[in-house]
N, C-alpha and C positions, 0 to 999 in steps of 0.2 A: 900440789894437790889440794892442799887445805883451802887456798884461795879459791879454786875451782868449785869446791863443795860449798863455800860461803857464798858465791856468786849464784850458784843454782838454787840454794836455799833461799836467798833473797828474791829471785824471781818467782819461786813458788809461792812465798809469802805475799808478795805483791798481787799475784793472781788471785789469792783467797780473799783479799781485802779491797781489791780494785773494784771500783764502780764501772759499768759498761758506759761508754760513749759512742755515739753515732756522728760520723762526719759525712755531710753531704757535699759532693764534688760535682762541679759541671766541667766536663772535658772540653767540650766544644759545643757548638750549637747543635742541640738535638741529641746529646749523650749525657746522662745523669747517673751518679752512682751513689749509694749509701754504704759506708763501711763501719761495722761494729767493732770496735777495739775494746779489750780489756786486759790491764796490766801490761800494756805496751805491746800487746800481740794481736793481730787481725783474727777475729773468730768468726766473721760472716760479713757477706756483702749482698747487694742487689744491684743489678744494673738495667737500666731503660734506655730506649732509644725512641726519638720522635719518628713517626712513619707516615706516609703520604696517604696510605689507605691500608685497610685490613682485608685479608682475604675471607677472614671469618669474623663472627661477632658483630656483623653489620646489624642483624636484627636486635641484638642487645643495645646498640647506640640508638637505633630508632625507637626503642621502647623507652629509653630514658629521655630521649627528646620530647616524646609524646607525653611524658610526666612532666615536662617543663624544665628539664636540664639540659643546658647547652641551647644552641639556636634551633628552635623549631622549623623544620623544613630544610636545614642546611643538609647538603649531599654527604652523608657519613663516608662515601668513597673518596670525595675530594674536598676536605675541610678547610680549603684555603683560608675563607674568611670566617670560618666558624670556629668551634672548639679543635683544640689540638688533639691528635691521637698519638698515644704513647704506648710501646709494648715493653714489657720487662722480658728482657732476653735471658738473663741468667740470674740465678741467686744461689747462696750457699751458706749454711751454717754449719760450723764444726760439729761432728757427731756428739761430743760430750755436751754440747750447749743446746741440742734440739729439745722441743718440747717444753721450753722455759719462757715461751713468748718473745724471744729475740727475733725470730724471723718477722712476726707481725710489726714489731717496733721498727725493723729496717724498712719494710714497705710503707709504713705510715710516714716515716721521715721523708722517703723518697716521694710519695704521692703529695705530701704537703709542699715540698720544694717545687715540684712540678706545678702545683696549682698557684703557688707565688709567681712562678715565671709566666704562666699563661694569662694571669691577670683577668680582665673582663671577659676575655674569649673563654675561659674555661678549659678544661681538658678532660678527655676520656682516657683511662689508663686501664689496659687490658693485659691479660696473660699472654706468653709467647705464643701460645696456639691461635690466637686472634690473627697473628701475622704469619700464619703458616708453619709455626715452630712447634715445640712440644712444651707440656707443663706437667712436672712430676705430681705425684699423689701428695707429698708433703706440701708443694706449693699450692695445690688445689684446696687443701684445708686452710691455708693462710688466706686465699681468697674468699673462701666462705666465711671466715672470721671478720675480714674486712668489710663483707656486705652488711654487717651489722652496724657499721659505723658510717658508712658513706652510701649516698644513693647508688644502687647497682642493679645489674642484670647479668646473669651469667657469671663470667669471669671479667667483667668491666665494672669498674667504678667512676664515677664522675666526681670531679673537684672543681669548685668555682661558683660563680654566682648563678642563682636560679633564674 
């Protein structure tokens, strides 16, 4: 029993002093995740997938293209030769770590990795609602915060060359 208490105490102390780390993983072509670890435990993640078209948010892409982001005139419904389209399908930050900026850190790591992958084509990254999914109120707050750091319209940000 004493060993168990020492083990638990060690884990709790490691959690208090550990710095958060974010690992970005590419599972296969078209799927990327960012995982937030602290003290050896996963406390959050964000997962995105490349999509061929968005059911919604097309006007946001067109607005960004009109501003010079992405290929002007490229068809946002079929961006085969233009910028990639990505939808953030799910995200989660453990309850005790919400409101501390970790969600935004996760999204930024994911968006930057998508930008590196897209290269000169660039990429539009949007909320799940762009691909006919849903976006929570917490995630919408993160998208609003990201809009201050990236070219954006609605819940869509652009990463790549202008």
